[in-house]
N, CA, C, O and the ligand as a Tripos MOL2 file, in Angstrom:
@<TRIPOS>MOLECULE
protein
  261   259    66     0     0
PROTEIN
NO_CHARGES

@<TRIPOS>ATOM
      1 N           2.1740   -9.3710    3.9810 N.3       1 MET1
      2 CA          2.7880   -9.3140    5.3090 C.3       1 MET1
      3 C           1.7940   -8.6970    6.3020 C.2       1 MET1
      4 O           1.1380   -7.7020    5.9920 O.2       1 MET1
      5 N           1.6940   -9.2690    7.4430 N.am      2 PRO2
      6 CA          0.7180   -8.7340    8.4030 C.3       2 PRO2
      7 C           1.1890   -7.4400    9.0280 C.2       2 PRO2
      8 O           2.3870   -7.1730    9.1220 O.2       2 PRO2
      9 N           0.2370   -6.6510    9.4470 N.am      3 ALA3
     10 CA          0.5400   -5.4020   10.1350 C.3       3 ALA3
     11 C           0.2190   -5.5650   11.6070 C.2       3 ALA3
     12 O          -0.7860   -6.1690   11.9800 O.2       3 ALA3
     13 N           1.0860   -5.0200   12.4280 N.am      4 TYR4
     14 CA          0.8900   -5.1320   13.8650 C.3       4 TYR4
     15 C           0.7520   -3.7440   14.4730 C.2       4 TYR4
     16 O           1.3830   -2.7850   14.0280 O.2       4 TYR4
     17 N          -0.0700   -3.6610   15.4760 N.am      5 ASP5
     18 CA         -0.2300   -2.4120   16.2000 C.3       5 ASP5
     19 C           0.7540   -2.3790   17.3560 C.2       5 ASP5
     20 O           0.8780   -3.3400   18.1160 O.2       5 ASP5
     21 N           1.4310   -1.2870   17.4720 N.am      6 PHE6
     22 CA          2.3550   -1.0920   18.5760 C.3       6 PHE6
     23 C           1.9850    0.1780   19.3280 C.2       6 PHE6
     24 O           1.3150    1.0710   18.8080 O.2       6 PHE6
     25 N           2.4430    0.2220   20.5580 N.am      7 ARG7
     26 CA          2.2780    1.4480   21.3260 C.3       7 ARG7
     27 C           3.6010    1.7800   21.9880 C.2       7 ARG7
     28 O           4.2740    0.9140   22.5470 O.2       7 ARG7
     29 N           3.9560    3.0510   21.9140 N.am      8 CYS8
     30 CA          5.2020    3.4960   22.5120 C.3       8 CYS8
     31 C           4.9660    3.8430   23.9660 C.2       8 CYS8
     32 O           4.0470    4.5910   24.3020 O.2       8 CYS8
     33 N           5.7990    3.2970   24.8160 N.am      9 ARG9
     34 CA          5.6470    3.5790   26.2360 C.3       9 ARG9
     35 C           6.2600    4.9260   26.6040 C.2       9 ARG9
     36 O           5.9920    5.4740   27.6740 O.2       9 ARG9
     37 N           7.0760    5.4440   25.7150 N.am     10 THR10
     38 CA          7.7290    6.7170   26.0090 C.3      10 THR10
     39 C           6.8230    7.9040   25.6740 C.2      10 THR10
     40 O           6.6460    8.8080   26.4900 O.2      10 THR10
     41 N           6.2610    7.8920   24.4860 N.am     11 CYS11
     42 CA          5.4300    9.0240   24.0810 C.3      11 CYS11
     43 C           3.9690    8.6120   23.8930 C.2      11 CYS11
     44 O           3.1350    9.4340   23.5130 O.2      11 CYS11
     45 N           3.6660    7.3670   24.1540 N.am     12 ASP12
     46 CA          2.2920    6.8780   24.1230 C.3      12 ASP12
     47 C           1.6910    6.9440   22.7270 C.2      12 ASP12
     48 O           0.4710    6.9960   22.5680 O.2      12 ASP12
     49 N           2.5400    6.9430   21.7360 N.am     13 ALA13
     50 CA          2.0370    6.9730   20.3700 C.3      13 ALA13
     51 C           1.6750    5.5630   19.9260 C.2      13 ALA13
     52 O           2.3860    4.6010   20.2180 O.2      13 ALA13
     53 N           0.5860    5.4610   19.2330 N.am     14 ALA14
     54 CA          0.1990    4.1800   18.6590 C.3      14 ALA14
     55 C           0.5810    4.2040   17.1890 C.2      14 ALA14
     56 O           0.3400    5.1840   16.4840 O.2      14 ALA14
     57 N           1.1690    3.1290   16.7480 N.am     15 PHE15
     58 CA          1.5790    3.0760   15.3570 C.3      15 PHE15
     59 C           1.4960    1.6500   14.8640 C.2      15 PHE15
     60 O           1.3450    0.7060   15.6380 O.2      15 PHE15
     61 N           1.5960    1.5220   13.5730 N.am     16 GLU16
     62 CA          1.4250    0.2240   12.9490 C.3      16 GLU16
     63 C           2.6910   -0.1470   12.1960 C.2      16 GLU16
     64 O           3.2830    0.6810   11.5030 O.2      16 GLU16
     65 N           3.0890   -1.3780   12.3390 N.am     17 VAL17
     66 CA          4.2970   -1.8470   11.6750 C.3      17 VAL17
     67 C           3.9400   -3.0540   10.8270 C.2      17 VAL17
     68 O           3.3040   -3.9980   11.2950 O.2      17 VAL17
     69 N           4.3520   -3.0060    9.5990 N.am     18 THR18
     70 CA          4.1540   -4.1540    8.7270 C.3      18 THR18
     71 C           5.4670   -4.9170    8.6600 C.2      18 THR18
     72 O           6.5000   -4.3810    8.2590 O.2      18 THR18
     73 N           5.4050   -6.1390    9.0480 N.am     19 ARG19
     74 CA          6.6390   -6.9160    9.1090 C.3      19 ARG19
     75 C           6.3260   -8.3920    8.9470 C.2      19 ARG19
     76 O           5.1730   -8.8220    8.9790 O.2      19 ARG19
     77 N           7.3900   -9.1430    8.7740 N.am     20 SER20
     78 CA          7.2360  -10.5830    8.6670 C.3      20 SER20
     79 C           6.7030  -11.1450    9.9620 C.2      20 SER20
     80 O           6.9610  -10.6110   11.0410 O.2      20 SER20
     81 N           5.9690  -12.2110    9.8500 N.am     21 ILE21
     82 CA          5.3550  -12.7990   11.0420 C.3      21 ILE21
     83 C           6.4190  -13.3850   11.9600 C.2      21 ILE21
     84 O           6.1700  -13.5860   13.1490 O.2      21 ILE21
     85 N           7.5960  -13.6560   11.4230 N.am     22 SER22
     86 CA          8.6600  -14.2470   12.2280 C.3      22 SER22
     87 C           9.6280  -13.1930   12.7530 C.2      22 SER22
     88 O          10.5580  -13.4990   13.4990 O.2      22 SER22
     89 N           9.3920  -11.9480   12.3510 N.am     23 ASP23
     90 CA         10.2860  -10.8900   12.7970 C.3      23 ASP23
     91 C           9.8340  -10.3930   14.1580 C.2      23 ASP23
     92 O           8.7990   -9.7380   14.2840 O.2      23 ASP23
     93 N          10.6170  -10.7120   15.1650 N.am     24 ASP24
     94 CA         10.2230  -10.3560   16.5250 C.3      24 ASP24
     95 C          11.1400   -9.2780   17.0900 C.2      24 ASP24
     96 O          11.2680   -9.1350   18.3060 O.2      24 ASP24
     97 N          11.7650   -8.5360   16.2160 N.am     25 SER25
     98 CA         12.6810   -7.5110   16.6870 C.3      25 SER25
     99 C          11.9020   -6.3110   17.2180 C.2      25 SER25
    100 O          10.6840   -6.2120   17.0670 O.2      25 SER25
    101 N          12.6400   -5.4130   17.8390 N.am     26 VAL26
    102 CA         12.0110   -4.2440   18.4450 C.3      26 VAL26
    103 C          11.5400   -3.2930   17.3540 C.2      26 VAL26
    104 O          12.2540   -3.0160   16.3910 O.2      26 VAL26
    105 N          10.3300   -2.8080   17.5330 N.am     27 ALA27
    106 CA          9.8150   -1.8110   16.6070 C.3      27 ALA27
    107 C           9.9520   -0.4470   17.2540 C.2      27 ALA27
    108 O           9.5380   -0.2550   18.3970 O.2      27 ALA27
    109 N          10.5220    0.4890   16.5420 N.am     28 SER28
    110 CA         10.6670    1.8320   17.0950 C.3      28 SER28
    111 C           9.4970    2.6880   16.6440 C.2      28 SER28
    112 O           8.9930    2.5450   15.5290 O.2      28 SER28
    113 N           9.0820    3.5650   17.5160 N.am     29 CYS29
    114 CA          7.9450    4.4120   17.2240 C.3      29 CYS29
    115 C           8.3740    5.4980   16.2390 C.2      29 CYS29
    116 O           9.5650    5.6910   15.9930 O.2      29 CYS29
    117 N           7.3840    6.2070   15.6740 N.am     30 PRO30
    118 CA          7.7250    7.2730   14.7090 C.3      30 PRO30
    119 C           8.6660    8.3140   15.2800 C.2      30 PRO30
    120 O           9.3480    9.0080   14.5270 O.2      30 PRO30
    121 N           8.7150    8.4350   16.5950 N.am     31 GLN31
    122 CA          9.6130    9.4020   17.2210 C.3      31 GLN31
    123 C          10.9890    8.8100   17.4650 C.2      31 GLN31
    124 O          11.9140    9.5120   17.8740 O.2      31 GLN31
    125 N          11.1200    7.5230   17.2150 N.am     32 GLY32
    126 CA         12.4200    6.9010   17.3700 C.3      32 GLY32
    127 C          12.6070    6.1650   18.6770 C.2      32 GLY32
    128 O          13.6730    5.6020   18.9240 O.2      32 GLY32
    129 N          11.5970    6.1610   19.5120 N.am     33 HIS33
    130 CA         11.7280    5.4470   20.7850 C.3      33 HIS33
    131 C          11.6270    3.9460   20.5300 C.2      33 HIS33
    132 O          10.9230    3.4810   19.6340 O.2      33 HIS33
    133 N          12.3450    3.2320   21.3420 N.am     34 THR34
    134 CA         12.3280    1.7790   21.1590 C.3      34 THR34
    135 C          11.6450    1.0660   22.3140 C.2      34 THR34
    136 O          11.5830   -0.1630   22.3410 O.2      34 THR34
    137 N          11.1380    1.8230   23.2560 N.am     35 ASP35
    138 CA         10.4170    1.1950   24.3690 C.3      35 ASP35
    139 C           8.9550    1.0320   23.9600 C.2      35 ASP35
    140 O           8.0700    1.7680   24.3970 O.2      35 ASP35
    141 N           8.7500    0.0570   23.1200 N.am     36 THR36
    142 CA          7.4140   -0.1370   22.5760 C.3      36 THR36
    143 C           6.9070   -1.5300   22.9140 C.2      36 THR36
    144 O           7.6830   -2.4360   23.2170 O.2      36 THR36
    145 N           5.6380   -1.6740   22.8580 N.am     37 SER37
    146 CA          5.0520   -2.9780   23.0910 C.3      37 SER37
    147 C           3.9700   -3.2210   22.0490 C.2      37 SER37
    148 O           3.2660   -2.3050   21.6230 O.2      37 SER37
    149 N           3.8640   -4.4460   21.6660 N.am     38 ARG38
    150 CA          2.8690   -4.7640   20.6590 C.3      38 ARG38
    151 C           1.4770   -4.7790   21.2890 C.2      38 ARG38
    152 O           1.2780   -5.2580   22.4050 O.2      38 ARG38
    153 N           0.5590   -4.2570   20.5620 N.am     39 VAL39
    154 CA         -0.8190   -4.2460   21.0440 C.3      39 VAL39
    155 C          -1.5710   -5.3470   20.3130 C.2      39 VAL39
    156 O          -1.6410   -5.3780   19.0840 O.2      39 VAL39
    157 N          -2.1210   -6.2300   21.0980 N.am     40 PHE40
    158 CA         -2.8840   -7.3090   20.4890 C.3      40 PHE40
    159 C          -4.3330   -6.8850   20.3760 C.2      40 PHE40
    160 O          -5.0680   -6.8280   21.3620 O.2      40 PHE40
    161 N          -4.7140   -6.5960   19.1690 N.am     41 THR41
    162 CA         -6.0990   -6.2000   18.9660 C.3      41 THR41
    163 C          -6.9340   -7.4450   18.7440 C.2      41 THR41
    164 O          -6.6700   -8.2320   17.8340 O.2      41 THR41
    165 N          -7.9250   -7.6130   19.5670 N.am     42 PRO42
    166 CA         -8.7510   -8.8090   19.4370 C.3      42 PRO42
    167 C          -9.4980   -8.8200   18.1120 C.2      42 PRO42
    168 O         -10.0580   -7.8150   17.6730 O.2      42 PRO42
    169 N          -9.4860   -9.9640   17.5080 N.am     43 VAL43
    170 CA        -10.2160  -10.1200   16.2610 C.3      43 VAL43
    171 C         -11.6970  -10.2460   16.5800 C.2      43 VAL43
    172 O         -12.0920  -10.9370   17.5190 O.2      43 VAL43
    173 N         -12.4790   -9.5880   15.8080 N.am     44 ALA44
    174 CA        -13.9210   -9.6490   16.0380 C.3      44 ALA44
    175 C         -14.4080  -11.0830   15.8550 C.2      44 ALA44
    176 O         -14.3650  -11.6500   14.7630 O.2      44 ALA44
    177 N         -14.8620  -11.6330   16.9490 N.am     45 VAL45
    178 CA        -15.3480  -13.0110   16.9010 C.3      45 VAL45
    179 C         -16.7540  -13.0560   17.4680 C.2      45 VAL45
    180 O         -17.0980  -12.3210   18.3940 O.2      45 VAL45
    181 N         -17.5190  -13.8950   16.9170 N.am     46 GLY46
    182 CA        -18.8600  -14.0810   17.4460 C.3      46 GLY46
    183 C         -19.7570  -12.8980   17.1300 C.2      46 GLY46
    184 O         -19.9430  -12.5310   15.9700 O.2      46 GLY46
    185 N         -20.3070  -12.3120   18.1760 N.am     47 GLY47
    186 CA        -21.2440  -11.2290   17.9400 C.3      47 GLY47
    187 C         -22.6050  -11.7900   17.5900 C.2      47 GLY47
    188 O         -23.0110  -12.8590   18.0450 O.2      47 GLY47
    189 N         -23.2740  -11.0380   16.7800 N.am     48 THR48
    190 CA        -24.6300  -11.4600   16.4480 C.3      48 THR48
    191 C         -24.7230  -11.9190   14.9980 C.2      48 THR48
    192 O         -25.8000  -11.9220   14.4010 O.2      48 THR48
    193 N         -23.5840  -12.3050   14.4450 N.am     49 ALA49
    194 CA        -23.6100  -12.7570   13.0670 C.3      49 ALA49
    195 C         -24.4850  -14.0050   12.9470 C.2      49 ALA49
    196 O         -24.3080  -14.9790   13.6790 O.2      49 ALA49
    197 N         -25.3790  -13.9550   12.0610 N.am     50 SER50
    198 CA        -26.2710  -15.0940   11.9020 C.3      50 SER50
    199 C         -26.5200  -15.3440   10.4180 C.2      50 SER50
    200 O         -27.6550  -15.3790    9.9420 O.2      50 SER50
    201 N         -25.4220  -15.5140    9.7210 N.am     51 ALA51
    202 CA        -25.5680  -15.7850    8.2930 C.3      51 ALA51
    203 C         -26.2450  -17.1420    8.1100 C.2      51 ALA51
    204 O         -25.8640  -18.1300    8.7390 O.2      51 ALA51
    205 N         -27.2030  -17.1710    7.2830 N.am     52 PRO52
    206 CA        -27.8960  -18.4470    7.0600 C.3      52 PRO52
    207 C         -26.9750  -19.4670    6.4190 C.2      52 PRO52
    208 O         -26.2550  -19.1610    5.4680 O.2      52 PRO52
    209 N         -27.0010  -20.6540    6.9340 N.am     53 ALA53
    210 CA        -26.1830  -21.7110    6.3590 C.3      53 ALA53
    211 C         -26.7000  -22.0260    4.9550 C.2      53 ALA53
    212 O         -27.9060  -22.0650    4.7100 O.2      53 ALA53
    213 N         -25.7740  -22.2420    4.0630 N.am     54 PRO54
    214 CA        -26.2190  -22.5580    2.6970 C.3      54 PRO54
    215 C         -27.0310  -23.8410    2.6780 C.2      54 PRO54
    216 O         -26.6210  -24.8660    3.2220 O.2      54 PRO54
    217 N         -28.1290  -23.7670    2.0760 N.am     55 ALA55
    218 CA        -28.9800  -24.9490    2.0160 C.3      55 ALA55
    219 C         -28.3590  -25.9840    1.1060 C.2      55 ALA55
    220 O         -27.8130  -25.6560    0.0530 O.2      55 ALA55
    221 N         -28.4440  -27.2110    1.5100 N.am     56 GLY56
    222 CA        -27.9390  -28.2830    0.6580 C.3      56 GLY56
    223 C         -28.7000  -28.2950   -0.6540 C.2      56 GLY56
    224 O         -29.6860  -27.5770   -0.8200 O.2      56 GLY56
    225 N         -28.2570  -29.0790   -1.5420 N.am     57 GLY57
    226 CA        -28.9460  -29.1040   -2.8270 C.3      57 GLY57
    227 C         -27.9920  -29.2800   -3.9650 C.2      57 GLY57
    228 O         -28.3860  -29.6070   -5.0840 O.2      57 GLY57
    229 N         -26.6870  -29.0540   -3.6650 N.am     58 CYS58
    230 CA        -25.7190  -29.2960   -4.7300 C.3      58 CYS58
    231 C         -25.2270  -30.7370   -4.6080 C.2      58 CYS58
    232 O         -25.5460  -31.5980   -5.4280 O.2      58 CYS58
    233 N         -24.4360  -30.9720   -3.5520 N.am     59 CYS59
    234 CA        -23.8450  -32.2770   -3.4310 C.3      59 CYS59
    235 C         -24.8870  -33.3560   -3.0840 C.2      59 CYS59
    236 O         -24.6270  -34.5520   -3.2120 O.2      59 CYS59
    237 N         -26.0240  -32.9190   -2.6600 N.am     60 GLY60
    238 CA        -27.0480  -33.8960   -2.3660 C.3      60 GLY60
    239 C         -27.7940  -34.3300   -3.6180 C.2      60 GLY60
    240 O         -28.4950  -35.3420   -3.6200 O.2      60 GLY60
    241 N         -27.6390  -33.5720   -4.6540 N.am     61 GLY61
    242 CA        -28.3970  -33.8520   -5.8620 C.3      61 GLY61
    243 C         -27.6020  -34.5470   -6.9380 C.2      61 GLY61
    244 O         -28.1090  -34.8140   -8.0280 O.2      61 GLY61
    245 N         -26.3390  -34.8420   -6.6250 N.am     62 GLY62
    246 CA        -25.5480  -35.5820   -7.5920 C.3      62 GLY62
    247 C         -24.9420  -34.7200   -8.6790 C.2      62 GLY62
    248 O         -24.5510  -35.2190   -9.7330 O.2      62 GLY62
    249 N         -24.8640  -33.3990   -8.4150 N.am     63 CYS63
    250 CA        -24.3210  -32.5220   -9.4510 C.3      63 CYS63
    251 C         -22.8150  -32.3590   -9.3260 C.2      63 CYS63
    252 O         -22.1840  -31.7460  -10.1870 O.2      63 CYS63
    253 N         -22.2380  -32.8960   -8.2740 N.am     64 CYS64
    254 CA        -20.8090  -32.6930   -8.1190 C.3      64 CYS64
    255 C         -20.1200  -34.0040   -7.7730 C.2      64 CYS64
    256 O         -19.2830  -34.0330   -6.8700 O.2      64 CYS64
    257 N         -20.4160  -34.9860   -8.3980 N.am     65 GLY65
    258 CA        -19.6620  -36.1740   -8.1570 C.3      65 GLY65
    259 C         -20.5350  -37.3950   -8.1100 C.2      65 GLY65
    260 O         -20.0380  -38.5030   -7.9100 O.2      65 GLY65
    261 ZN          7.6720    7.2020   21.1180 Zn       66 ZN66
@<TRIPOS>BOND
     1     1     2 1
     2     2     3 1
     3     3     4 2
     4     3     5 am
     5     5     6 1
     6     6     7 1
     7     7     8 2
     8     7     9 am
     9     9    10 1
    10    10    11 1
    11    11    12 2
    12    11    13 am
    13    13    14 1
    14    14    15 1
    15    15    16 2
    16    15    17 am
    17    17    18 1
    18    18    19 1
    19    19    20 2
    20    19    21 am
    21    21    22 1
    22    22    23 1
    23    23    24 2
    24    23    25 am
    25    25    26 1
    26    26    27 1
    27    27    28 2
    28    27    29 am
    29    29    30 1
    30    30    31 1
    31    31    32 2
    32    31    33 am
    33    33    34 1
    34    34    35 1
    35    35    36 2
    36    35    37 am
    37    37    38 1
    38    38    39 1
    39    39    40 2
    40    39    41 am
    41    41    42 1
    42    42    43 1
    43    43    44 2
    44    43    45 am
    45    45    46 1
    46    46    47 1
    47    47    48 2
    48    47    49 am
    49    49    50 1
    50    50    51 1
    51    51    52 2
    52    51    53 am
    53    53    54 1
    54    54    55 1
    55    55    56 2
    56    55    57 am
    57    57    58 1
    58    58    59 1
    59    59    60 2
    60    59    61 am
    61    61    62 1
    62    62    63 1
    63    63    64 2
    64    63    65 am
    65    65    66 1
    66    66    67 1
    67    67    68 2
    68    67    69 am
    69    69    70 1
    70    70    71 1
    71    71    72 2
    72    71    73 am
    73    73    74 1
    74    74    75 1
    75    75    76 2
    76    75    77 am
    77    77    78 1
    78    78    79 1
    79    79    80 2
    80    79    81 am
    81    81    82 1
    82    82    83 1
    83    83    84 2
    84    83    85 am
    85    85    86 1
    86    86    87 1
    87    87    88 2
    88    87    89 am
    89    89    90 1
    90    90    91 1
    91    91    92 2
    92    91    93 am
    93    93    94 1
    94    94    95 1
    95    95    96 2
    96    95    97 am
    97    97    98 1
    98    98    99 1
    99    99   100 2
   100    99   101 am
   101   101   102 1
   102   102   103 1
   103   103   104 2
   104   103   105 am
   105   105   106 1
   106   106   107 1
   107   107   108 2
   108   107   109 am
   109   109   110 1
   110   110   111 1
   111   111   112 2
   112   111   113 am
   113   113   114 1
   114   114   115 1
   115   115   116 2
   116   115   117 am
   117   117   118 1
   118   118   119 1
   119   119   120 2
   120   119   121 am
   121   121   122 1
   122   122   123 1
   123   123   124 2
   124   123   125 am
   125   125   126 1
   126   126   127 1
   127   127   128 2
   128   127   129 am
   129   129   130 1
   130   130   131 1
   131   131   132 2
   132   131   133 am
   133   133   134 1
   134   134   135 1
   135   135   136 2
   136   135   137 am
   137   137   138 1
   138   138   139 1
   139   139   140 2
   140   139   141 am
   141   141   142 1
   142   142   143 1
   143   143   144 2
   144   143   145 am
   145   145   146 1
   146   146   147 1
   147   147   148 2
   148   147   149 am
   149   149   150 1
   150   150   151 1
   151   151   152 2
   152   151   153 am
   153   153   154 1
   154   154   155 1
   155   155   156 2
   156   155   157 am
   157   157   158 1
   158   158   159 1
   159   159   160 2
   160   159   161 am
   161   161   162 1
   162   162   163 1
   163   163   164 2
   164   163   165 am
   165   165   166 1
   166   166   167 1
   167   167   168 2
   168   167   169 am
   169   169   170 1
   170   170   171 1
   171   171   172 2
   172   171   173 am
   173   173   174 1
   174   174   175 1
   175   175   176 2
   176   175   177 am
   177   177   178 1
   178   178   179 1
   179   179   180 2
   180   179   181 am
   181   181   182 1
   182   182   183 1
   183   183   184 2
   184   183   185 am
   185   185   186 1
   186   186   187 1
   187   187   188 2
   188   187   189 am
   189   189   190 1
   190   190   191 1
   191   191   192 2
   192   191   193 am
   193   193   194 1
   194   194   195 1
   195   195   196 2
   196   195   197 am
   197   197   198 1
   198   198   199 1
   199   199   200 2
   200   199   201 am
   201   201   202 1
   202   202   203 1
   203   203   204 2
   204   203   205 am
   205   205   206 1
   206   206   207 1
   207   207   208 2
   208   207   209 am
   209   209   210 1
   210   210   211 1
   211   211   212 2
   212   211   213 am
   213   213   214 1
   214   214   215 1
   215   215   216 2
   216   215   217 am
   217   217   218 1
   218   218   219 1
   219   219   220 2
   220   219   221 am
   221   221   222 1
   222   222   223 1
   223   223   224 2
   224   223   225 am
   225   225   226 1
   226   226   227 1
   227   227   228 2
   228   227   229 am
   229   229   230 1
   230   230   231 1
   231   231   232 2
   232   231   233 am
   233   233   234 1
   234   234   235 1
   235   235   236 2
   236   235   237 am
   237   237   238 1
   238   238   239 1
   239   239   240 2
   240   239   241 am
   241   241   242 1
   242   242   243 1
   243   243   244 2
   244   243   245 am
   245   245   246 1
   246   246   247 1
   247   247   248 2
   248   247   249 am
   249   249   250 1
   250   250   251 1
   251   251   252 2
   252   251   253 am
   253   253   254 1
   254   254   255 1
   255   255   256 2
   256   255   257 am
   257   257   258 1
   258   258   259 1
   259   259   260 2
@<TRIPOS>SUBSTRUCTURE
     1 MET1         2 RESIDUE 1 A MET
     2 PRO2         6 RESIDUE 1 A PRO
     3 ALA3        10 RESIDUE 1 A ALA
     4 TYR4        14 RESIDUE 1 A TYR
     5 ASP5        18 RESIDUE 1 A ASP
     6 PHE6        22 RESIDUE 1 A PHE
     7 ARG7        26 RESIDUE 1 A ARG
     8 CYS8        30 RESIDUE 1 A CYS
     9 ARG9        34 RESIDUE 1 A ARG
    10 THR10       38 RESIDUE 1 A THR
    11 CYS11       42 RESIDUE 1 A CYS
    12 ASP12       46 RESIDUE 1 A ASP
    13 ALA13       50 RESIDUE 1 A ALA
    14 ALA14       54 RESIDUE 1 A ALA
    15 PHE15       58 RESIDUE 1 A PHE
    16 GLU16       62 RESIDUE 1 A GLU
    17 VAL17       66 RESIDUE 1 A VAL
    18 THR18       70 RESIDUE 1 A THR
    19 ARG19       74 RESIDUE 1 A ARG
    20 SER20       78 RESIDUE 1 A SER
    21 ILE21       82 RESIDUE 1 A ILE
    22 SER22       86 RESIDUE 1 A SER
    23 ASP23       90 RESIDUE 1 A ASP
    24 ASP24       94 RESIDUE 1 A ASP
    25 SER25       98 RESIDUE 1 A SER
    26 VAL26      102 RESIDUE 1 A VAL
    27 ALA27      106 RESIDUE 1 A ALA
    28 SER28      110 RESIDUE 1 A SER
    29 CYS29      114 RESIDUE 1 A CYS
    30 PRO30      118 RESIDUE 1 A PRO
    31 GLN31      122 RESIDUE 1 A GLN
    32 GLY32      126 RESIDUE 1 A GLY
    33 HIS33      130 RESIDUE 1 A HIS
    34 THR34      134 RESIDUE 1 A THR
    35 ASP35      138 RESIDUE 1 A ASP
    36 THR36      142 RESIDUE 1 A THR
    37 SER37      146 RESIDUE 1 A SER
    38 ARG38      150 RESIDUE 1 A ARG
    39 VAL39      154 RESIDUE 1 A VAL
    40 PHE40      158 RESIDUE 1 A PHE
    41 THR41      162 RESIDUE 1 A THR
    42 PRO42      166 RESIDUE 1 A PRO
    43 VAL43      170 RESIDUE 1 A VAL
    44 ALA44      174 RESIDUE 1 A ALA
    45 VAL45      178 RESIDUE 1 A VAL
    46 GLY46      182 RESIDUE 1 A GLY
    47 GLY47      186 RESIDUE 1 A GLY
    48 THR48      190 RESIDUE 1 A THR
    49 ALA49      194 RESIDUE 1 A ALA
    50 SER50      198 RESIDUE 1 A SER
    51 ALA51      202 RESIDUE 1 A ALA
    52 PRO52      206 RESIDUE 1 A PRO
    53 ALA53      210 RESIDUE 1 A ALA
    54 PRO54      214 RESIDUE 1 A PRO
    55 ALA55      218 RESIDUE 1 A ALA
    56 GLY56      222 RESIDUE 1 A GLY
    57 GLY57      226 RESIDUE 1 A GLY
    58 CYS58      230 RESIDUE 1 A CYS
    59 CYS59      234 RESIDUE 1 A CYS
    60 GLY60      238 RESIDUE 1 A GLY
    61 GLY61      242 RESIDUE 1 A GLY
    62 GLY62      246 RESIDUE 1 A GLY
    63 CYS63      250 RESIDUE 1 A CYS
    64 CYS64      254 RESIDUE 1 A CYS
    65 GLY65      258 RESIDUE 1 A GLY
    66 ZN66       261 GROUP 0 **** ****
C-alpha cells in the first residue's frame, strides 16, 4: 500500500499515512485534526543520471530466440 505525505493546516504537522490508493477519505493528523491536505512530493525525475545503456549482444547474437 502506498504511503502519502499529509500536512495539517491546524498544527502544521507533517505526517505520513499508508492507505489504499482508492481511499480518498480525510486523514487526521497525529493530534486529531482533520483539516489536512495531502502533500504531493515530486518524484525524482531526470537529474544527471547517465546510466550506460546495456550494450546489445544478447538478442543480436541469437542466444534468445
Ligand atoms: Zn494537527
